[in-house]
N, C-alpha and C positions, 0 to 999 in steps of 0.2 A: 723788543717786540711787545707791543702793548696788549694785544689780544682782546679779550672781552672787557667791557667797562661795567662797573657796578655789579660785579658778579657775587652771588651768594657763595658761601663756603661749600665745597663738595662734601656731601654727607659721608659719615663714617660707614663703611660697608657693613651690612648685616650678615654677609656671607664671607667666609674666609677665602677670598679668591686667591688663586695661585697665578702669578704672572710669568710670562715667557718672553724671550727676546724675539724680535722680528727678524728671523733669519740670522745673518751675521751682523746685522745692525745692532747698535747698543740700546735701541728703543725697547722698553718693556710694555707689553700689551696683555690684556686679559685673553685667555684661550677661547673666549667667545666674543665675536664681534657683532654688535647690533647693526643690522642693515636697515636703512631707512627708505627702501623702495616703496614700502606700503604707506609712507607718509605723503600726503598731498591733496590732490583733488580727484573726486570721482568722475570728473569730466575726462580725466586721463585714463583711469581704469575703474571699473565698477567696484572693485574690492579695496580701493585706496581709502585710507582713513583720513578724516579731517584733523585739524590741529589739536583739539583738546584730548582725544584719546591717544594721539601720537605722543603728546607730552607726558602722559601718564606712563607710557611704556619706557620712555627715556629716563624718567625719574626712577622707575623701579630698577632699571638696569644699573644706574649709578648707585642705588642703595645696595645692590648685590655685588658691587665692586667691579662691574664692567666699565672699562675706561676707553674702549675702542669702538668707534662709530663710523659706519661707512654709508656713503650716499653717492649720487652722481648728478651732474647738472641736468641731464636729460630726464630724470625722474620727475614727473609732473611738471616738466619744463621749468625747473628751477624751484618750485614750491617746496619740494622735499628738503632742499638745502636751507631754505628760509625757516621752515618749521624746526628742523634739527638745530640750526644755529641759535634760534631764540630759546629753545628748551635748554640747551647746554649753557647759554648765557645766564639763564635764570636759576639753574639747579647746580651748576658746577663752576669751578674756576678754570680758566683757560689752560693753565699749565698742568692740570691734573687729568686732562682728557686728550685722546689721540683722535684727530678728525681726518678721515679719508674721503676723498671724492674723486670723480673721474671726468675725463674729457674725450670727446670724439663724436658723440651723437648729435643729431640735428637740433639746433636751438633757434632756428628761424628759417625764412624762405630763401635767403640769399645764398649765393654760391660759396661764400666763405664762412657760412654759419655752422659748419660741421667739419669733421675730419681732424687730421693731426698736422696741418700746416703750421708754420711758425706764426702766421697771423692769427689763425683761429685759436691756437694754444694760448697766446698772449691775451687775446680778447676774452677767452673763456675763463682763464684763471682770475682775471680781475673781476669778472662778473660773479664767479663763485665766492671770491673773498667778500664781496659786498653782500651777497645773499647770506652767507654764513656768519657775517658780522665779526670777522676776525681779520688780522693782518698777515696771517700765515696759515698754510695748510700742512699738516703733518705728513700725510702720504697722498701724493698726487699720482693718479693711475691713468694709463692710456686704456680707453674702453674699446678693446679689440684692436686689430691691425688695420692700418690704412694703406690699401694697395695703390692709391693715387699719389702718395707723398713719399719721397725717399726717406728711409728710416733715419739717415744721417741728419736730415733737416729736423725731424721730430726730436731726436736725441739731443742735438745741440740746443734747441729751444728749451727743452726741459732742463738741461744743464744750466742754462742762463737763469732760469727761474730759481734754481737752488742757489746759485751764486748771488742772486739779488735778495735772498732771504724770504722770498714769497712762498717757497716750498722747502720742506726739510728732507723728505725722502721721496723716492720714485718707485712706482709699482706698475705692473702690467696686468692685463686680464686675458681671457681665453684666446689662444692662438696655437699654431702648430709649434712643436718643440724646436724644429729647425729655424723657425722665425725668431723665437725667443733667443736661441743660441746665437743667431746672426746679430741681434740687437746687443747682447751682452759682449760679443766680440768687438763690435763697433765702439762701444763705450771704452773698452780696454785700449783699443788701438788709438783713440783720440784723447784719452785721459778725461773723458766726460763722466759725470755722476752715474753710477750704476743702478740698475733696478735692484731693489731689495726684496720684492714680493711678487707673487703670481696669484691672481684671483681667478681660479679656473673652476670648471664644472666637474664636480666630483661628489659622489655619494654612493650608497650601497647599490643603487640601481644603475648608475652610470660610472663605470670604473675604467674606461678606456685610457684615462690619464696615467694609469699605472704602467702603460707600455713605454712611454718616452718622456712625457713632461715631468712626472714625479721623480724619476731617476735623475734627470737633468737638474731639477731644483735641489735635490739632496747633494749632488756633486758640487754645485755652485754656491751652496749655502743660502738659497733663496727661500724665504718664508712662503708657505702655501696657505692660501685663504679661500677655501672652497665656497663657491656660491651654490645656492640651492641644495644645502646639506640635507634637507628633508624632502627633496624631489618635489618641490612646490606643493607640499602637503600630503603627497602620496604616502610617505614614510611616517607621517604623523597620524595616520588612520583616518584622514579626511576624505579619502576616496574609497569607495566600496566595490571596485570592479567596474566593468564596462557599464556605463549609464547610471551608476549609483554614486551620487555625490552629496556632500553635506553643506559645504560653504559657498558663499557668493563667488569667491575666487575659483573654486573647483568648477563651478557652473559656467564661468565667463572667461576663464584664462585659456585662450586659444593656443598660446605658446606652449603650454603644458602638453597639449595633444601632439605637438610636433616633437617634443622631447621624449615622452614616455608613452604608456598605453600598450606596450607589448604584453602578452600574457605572462611572460617571465617577470615583468616589472610588478605586476599585481601579485604574483607568487611570492616575490621577495618582500613585498609590503605585508602579505599575510604572515610570513615567517617572522618578520619583525614584530608584528602584533602578538604572535604566539609567545615569542621570547619575553616580551614585555609583560604579558599577562602572568607568565610563570614567575617572573622576578618581582611582580607587584609594582612596576613602574610604568611610565607611558611609552608608547612606541617611539616618540621623538627622542626620548632619553636614550633608548637603545641605539637608534640610528646615529645620534651625535657621539655617544660613547665609542661606537665602532670607528667613526671617522677620526675622532681624537686619538685613537690608538694607532692609526696608520703612520708609518715612518715619514717624517718630514712635514706632517700637517701641523700648522701653527694655531690657526683660529678660524673655524667655520664662520661664515657670515650668515647670521640668523635673521630671517624676516619674520618679525612678530606682529600680530594684530591684537594681542591681549597681554596684559602684564603677566599672566600666569605662564605664557609661553617663555618668558624670560626666566622665570623661576625654574621651569623644567630644564632649560638649557644650562643654567648655572649648576643645577644638581647633577647634570650629566658629566661634569668635569671630574667628579669624584667616583664615577661609576666604572667598575672594571668588569669586563666580560670574561666568562670562562671559555676555554678552548672549544668545548663542544657547542657552546652558543655561537661562537664565531663561525665554526664550521657550518652550522645550520643556516646562518645568515648568508654565507658566501656561496654555498654549493649550488644554489639555484641560478647563479649569474650566467647570462648568455651574452656574447659579444654584440656590440651596438655599432652602428655607423657613427661617424664624428657628429656630435650634437653640441650646440652652444656657440660654435663659430664656423665660419665658412671660408673656403679658399677662393682665390680669384677665379671668376668664371671664364 
């Protein structure tokens, strides 16, 4: 596998990063994964970063020893993959980084430009490989469940990509635990390549995954890669309660309003800030330290918009919380409806 051409040598980490295995797979990854959803075009989202500041974030992550990078074809309709691919090609060697991307979201107006059919999966993986500038993807993830396609069709297509050497490992993202269990069972029944990871919605504010998905992942040896570990900025101190916001994303991200904004959510954010203030660290470090301490969690997927956010995340790996701090952070939690994925209507 030729990977990147003319790549510069991956810099020696300035932070002593500890690496972990991706579930039962032999792959070693940093316990922080840098998400690239914020890289792309502001025509896609008002808070999205153009290429130059995105590259600075990738470069800083590499300097800190982060080797795990996550994107999706749908982010900025492919531009996120292009930006991430060029940055990694310029700042790293291919064999020293782990690249994850996803398939399912709409990539065009046609009826086969989305979903998890065999046709779209094959079309999408070749397009992602071109945009990323590599000949293989380390972790290829299905971006939610597709109720219009039999799961067996999806799983066989993914297995064929692994057999062809275009993909090394397979992952999934937010769905119901019974659906994930069904997919895992189908893989075992047919002898197809198994999922090794689950990228799900999990943070101090949304803990419903603790009921079924996390126990299933622990039982099956599945790596857990939580998305929105900082609740889209709420746990980083960027939201000041109802109507009080600081960042462009906080002001324009309508999806956040569908996920959070209960009064108990703001209360947990306040408690996180209080614990951080007492410890002399940032709220994001406290939120990430809590998440990293949860059984089965492998690597939260961090969405950074400044290099300092990556520094804070790397520092959280070595931060241990006291029992009374954990109790203060957790005791304000209230049950939520399922958020982050939907069932068939």
